[in-house]
C-alpha positions as CSV (number, residue, x, y, z in Angstrom):
1,M,-25.7,11.0,-49.0
2,F,-23.4,10.7,-46.0
3,V,-20.1,11.0,-48.0
4,Q,-19.3,14.7,-47.2
5,A,-20.1,14.3,-43.5
6,C,-17.9,11.1,-43.5
7,N,-15.1,12.9,-44.9
8,Q,-15.2,15.5,-42.1
9,I,-15.9,13.0,-39.2
10,R,-13.0,10.8,-40.5
11,E,-10.5,13.4,-39.5
12,C,-11.8,13.5,-35.9
13,I,-12.2,9.7,-35.2
14,Y,-9.9,7.4,-33.3
15,G,-9.4,3.6,-33.0
16,L,-8.8,3.1,-29.3
17,M,-7.2,0.1,-27.3
18,G,-6.8,-0.3,-23.6
19,L,-4.2,-2.7,-22.4
20,S,-3.6,-4.3,-18.9
21,Q,-0.8,-6.7,-17.6
22,A,-2.8,-9.7,-16.4
23,G,0.2,-12.0,-15.8
24,P,3.9,-12.4,-16.7
25,K,2.9,-13.4,-20.3
26,R,-0.7,-12.3,-20.6
27,V,-2.2,-8.9,-21.6
28,K,-6.0,-8.1,-21.7
29,E,-7.1,-5.7,-23.9
30,T,-10.3,-3.9,-25.0
31,N,-11.1,-1.8,-27.9
32,A,-13.7,1.1,-28.9
33,T,-13.8,4.2,-31.1
34,G,-13.3,7.7,-29.8
35,F,-13.7,11.3,-31.3
36,M,-12.1,14.4,-30.7
37,V,-14.2,17.2,-28.9
38,A,-11.4,19.8,-27.9
39,P,-7.6,19.8,-28.9
40,G,-6.1,16.6,-27.8
41,V,-9.2,15.5,-25.8
42,L,-11.2,12.3,-27.0
43,V,-14.6,11.3,-25.6
44,T,-15.5,7.5,-25.6
45,A,-17.5,5.1,-23.8
46,A,-16.5,4.6,-20.3
47,H,-17.0,0.9,-20.0
48,F,-14.2,0.5,-22.6
49,C,-11.5,1.9,-20.2
50,H,-12.0,-1.0,-17.9
51,I,-10.9,-4.6,-18.0
52,D,-13.4,-6.9,-20.0
53,N,-15.5,-3.7,-20.6
54,D,-16.7,-4.0,-16.9
55,P,-16.9,-0.8,-15.1
56,S,-16.5,-2.8,-11.6
57,K,-13.0,-3.9,-12.7
58,P,-9.9,-1.7,-12.7
59,V,-9.1,0.8,-15.2
60,H,-6.5,-0.2,-17.8
61,G,-2.9,0.7,-17.3
62,V,-2.4,1.9,-20.8
63,F,-4.3,3.6,-23.7
64,E,-3.3,4.0,-27.4
65,A,-5.1,5.7,-30.0
66,I,-5.0,6.1,-33.7
67,R,-6.7,8.6,-36.0
68,S,-8.4,7.2,-38.9
69,P,-6.4,8.9,-41.7
70,D,-3.2,7.8,-39.7
71,I,-3.7,4.2,-39.7
72,G,-0.5,2.3,-40.4
73,Q,1.6,5.0,-38.5
74,R,2.6,4.6,-34.8
75,M,-0.3,4.9,-32.2
76,E,-0.5,7.9,-29.8
77,R,-0.4,7.4,-26.0
78,A,-3.5,8.5,-24.3
79,A,-4.2,9.1,-20.5
80,L,-7.7,9.0,-18.7
81,I,-8.9,12.5,-17.6
82,A,-12.1,11.6,-16.1
83,E,-15.1,9.1,-16.2
84,D,-18.8,8.7,-15.5
85,T,-19.5,5.2,-15.4
86,V,-23.3,5.8,-14.9
87,R,-23.7,8.0,-17.9
88,D,-21.1,5.7,-19.6
89,I,-18.6,8.8,-20.8
90,A,-14.9,8.9,-20.5
91,L,-12.5,11.6,-21.4
92,L,-9.0,10.7,-22.8
93,R,-6.2,13.2,-23.6
94,I,-3.3,12.9,-26.3
95,E,-0.4,15.2,-25.3
96,N,0.8,16.9,-28.4
97,P,-1.6,15.1,-30.9
98,R,-0.7,14.9,-34.5
99,S,-4.3,16.6,-35.3
100,T,-6.4,18.8,-33.4
101,S,-9.6,18.4,-35.9
102,Q,-12.7,18.1,-33.9
103,V,-16.3,17.5,-34.3
104,Q,-19.0,19.9,-33.8
105,L,-21.4,18.8,-31.1
106,E,-25.1,19.5,-31.6
107,R,-26.8,20.4,-28.1
108,K,-30.4,20.8,-29.7
109,T,-32.7,17.8,-29.4
110,I,-32.8,16.0,-32.9
111,P,-36.3,15.2,-34.1
112,T,-37.6,11.8,-34.3
113,G,-37.5,10.5,-37.8
114,T,-34.2,12.3,-38.5
115,T,-31.8,10.1,-40.8
116,C,-28.3,9.7,-39.3
117,G,-25.1,7.9,-39.6
118,S,-22.1,6.7,-37.5
119,L,-18.6,6.0,-38.4
120,G,-16.0,4.3,-36.5
121,F,-14.1,0.9,-35.8
122,P,-16.4,-1.8,-34.7
123,L,-15.4,-5.4,-35.2
124,A,-11.9,-4.5,-34.4
125,S,-9.4,-7.3,-33.3
126,V,-5.8,-7.7,-31.7
127,R,-3.6,-10.0,-33.0
128,R,-0.7,-10.8,-30.5
129,S,2.7,-12.5,-31.1
130,Q,5.6,-13.3,-28.4
131,S,7.0,-9.9,-29.3
132,A,4.3,-7.6,-30.4
133,Y,0.8,-7.0,-31.2
134,T,-1.1,-5.6,-34.1
135,F,-4.5,-3.7,-33.9
136,N,-6.7,-4.4,-36.8
137,L,-9.1,-1.4,-37.7
138,T,-11.5,-1.1,-40.5
139,E,-13.5,2.1,-40.7
140,R,-17.3,1.4,-41.1
141,F,-20.2,3.6,-41.8
142,Q,-23.6,2.6,-40.4
143,G,-26.9,4.2,-40.9
144,A,-30.2,4.7,-39.3
145,S,-32.9,6.9,-38.1
146,I,-33.6,8.5,-34.7
147,S,-36.7,6.9,-33.4
148,A,-36.9,8.3,-29.9
149,Y,-35.5,10.6,-27.3
150,Q,-36.1,8.8,-24.0
151,W,-34.9,9.1,-20.4
152,S,-34.5,6.4,-17.6
153,T,-33.8,6.9,-13.8
154,D,-30.8,5.5,-12.4
155,P,-31.0,3.6,-8.9
156,S,-29.3,6.7,-7.5
157,G,-32.2,8.6,-8.7
158,R,-30.4,10.3,-11.5
159,T,-32.1,11.0,-14.7
160,L,-30.5,9.9,-17.9
161,R,-31.5,11.1,-21.3
162,F,-30.7,9.0,-24.4
163,Y,-31.5,8.7,-28.1
164,E,-32.8,5.7,-29.5
165,T,-31.9,4.7,-33.3
166,D,-33.8,1.9,-35.1
167,A,-31.0,-0.2,-36.3
168,L,-28.6,-2.7,-34.6
169,M,-25.0,-1.6,-34.5
170,Y,-22.0,-3.8,-35.4
171,L,-20.4,-5.4,-32.3
172,G,-17.7,-3.2,-31.0
173,S,-19.3,0.2,-32.0
174,S,-19.1,1.6,-28.4
175,G,-17.8,5.0,-28.5
176,C,-18.9,5.8,-32.4
177,P,-20.2,9.2,-32.9
178,G,-23.7,9.8,-34.4
179,F,-24.0,12.6,-36.8
180,L,-26.2,14.2,-39.3
181,F,-25.9,15.2,-42.9
182,D,-23.9,18.1,-42.2
183,A,-21.5,16.3,-40.0
184,R,-23.0,17.8,-36.6
185,V,-22.6,14.9,-33.8
186,F,-25.9,14.3,-31.9
187,G,-24.4,11.6,-29.5
188,M,-22.3,8.7,-28.9
189,H,-23.1,5.1,-29.1
190,V,-23.0,3.0,-25.8
191,A,-25.4,0.0,-25.9
192,C,-28.0,-2.1,-27.7
193,V,-31.4,-3.2,-26.3
194,V,-31.3,-7.0,-25.4
195,D,-34.2,-9.0,-25.0
196,P,-33.6,-11.2,-22.0
197,A,-35.9,-13.9,-22.8
198,S,-34.3,-14.4,-26.1
199,A,-31.0,-14.2,-24.5
200,Q,-31.7,-17.4,-22.4
201,V,-32.5,-19.2,-25.5
202,N,-29.2,-18.2,-27.1
203,A,-27.5,-19.5,-24.0
204,A,-28.8,-23.0,-24.8
205,K,-28.2,-22.5,-28.5
206,P,-24.9,-20.8,-29.0
207,G,-25.4,-21.2,-32.8
208,R,-28.2,-18.4,-32.5
209,V,-25.7,-15.7,-31.8
210,G,-27.1,-12.2,-32.2
211,R,-30.7,-13.2,-32.5
212,N,-31.4,-11.9,-28.9
213,R,-30.7,-8.1,-30.2
214,I,-33.8,-6.2,-30.6
215,A,-33.1,-3.4,-33.5
216,I,-32.6,-0.5,-30.9
217,S,-29.3,1.3,-30.4
218,M,-28.8,3.7,-27.5
219,W,-26.8,6.9,-27.6
220,V,-25.6,9.5,-24.9
221,P,-26.6,13.1,-26.0
222,A,-24.1,15.4,-27.3
223,A,-25.4,17.9,-24.8
224,D,-24.3,15.5,-21.9
225,I,-21.1,15.0,-23.4
226,G,-20.3,18.6,-23.8
227,D,-21.4,19.2,-20.1
228,F,-19.1,16.5,-18.9
229,A,-16.2,18.0,-20.7
230,T,-17.0,21.3,-19.5
231,A,-17.5,20.1,-15.9
232,N,-13.7,18.6,-16.0
233,G,-12.2,21.8,-17.3
234,I,-12.1,21.2,-21.1
235,Q,-12.3,24.2,-23.2
236,M,-14.8,23.4,-25.7
237,G,-14.7,24.5,-29.5
238,T,-17.5,25.3,-31.7
239,V,-20.6,23.5,-30.2
240,G,-24.2,23.8,-31.6
241,A,-26.2,26.2,-29.9
C-alpha cells in the first residue's frame, strides 16, 4: 500500500549521528533520522542535536549523515543551521551533498482517520573500537492513522500544534517523516506519550520496559517545519499549498 511512497521517501531520508568528545578516550553520540526539505538542508528533531538528547546540554561538536540509498559509503559531514528546542525542530546543512532529492511538505491539515506511514532509522546503534566506530542502520517502515490534531500551550505562552497518531513508534524514531499514500510529508515524529503512573511502576520493575508507553505518538506539523526553514533563510522547493 505504501510501497511507492516509501520508494520516493527513501531518496530523501538520512541516518544522522551527533558526536561529542567527553574525555581523552570517550565519545558521546546520539542518533536520529532526518529528511531533506531543500537542497542540502535536512530537518530533524532538535533534541537529537544535544548530548544525551537533552536540550539543556551542549550541542554536539560533529554531525554526520548518510542517505538511505548510500548506506555503506562514506558519511557526509553536516553543520547545524538553527534549532527551536521548544518546537523540537533543527535544521542541518550538508555542503555539496551527493543528492538533492527532497520531500514535498503538505501544509494543509490532514483529516483525522487518514492512514499514514513513516520511514527512517529507529533502533540504530553505534559500535566503537579503539580506532573507529560503525553506525548500524536498518531502514524501517511503520504505519498508523492520524487520531487527532491538537495544540498545547508552552510555559512561555506559545501555542504549539501537533498531530497524534494511534500507534507506538520504535525507540529512536525521532526525526522520521510521516507521510501519506502519495508521499506528501505531513509531519515529523518527535515524541511518544508516557503515562507517569506506569513509569513509576516500571522504575521499580525494570523487566517491564516499554509498558509505560501509551499508544500515542506526536508529530510536528509540516507547516511549522516549512515556516521555520523559511524564517532561517532556506529557499523551499515545492510545498503543498
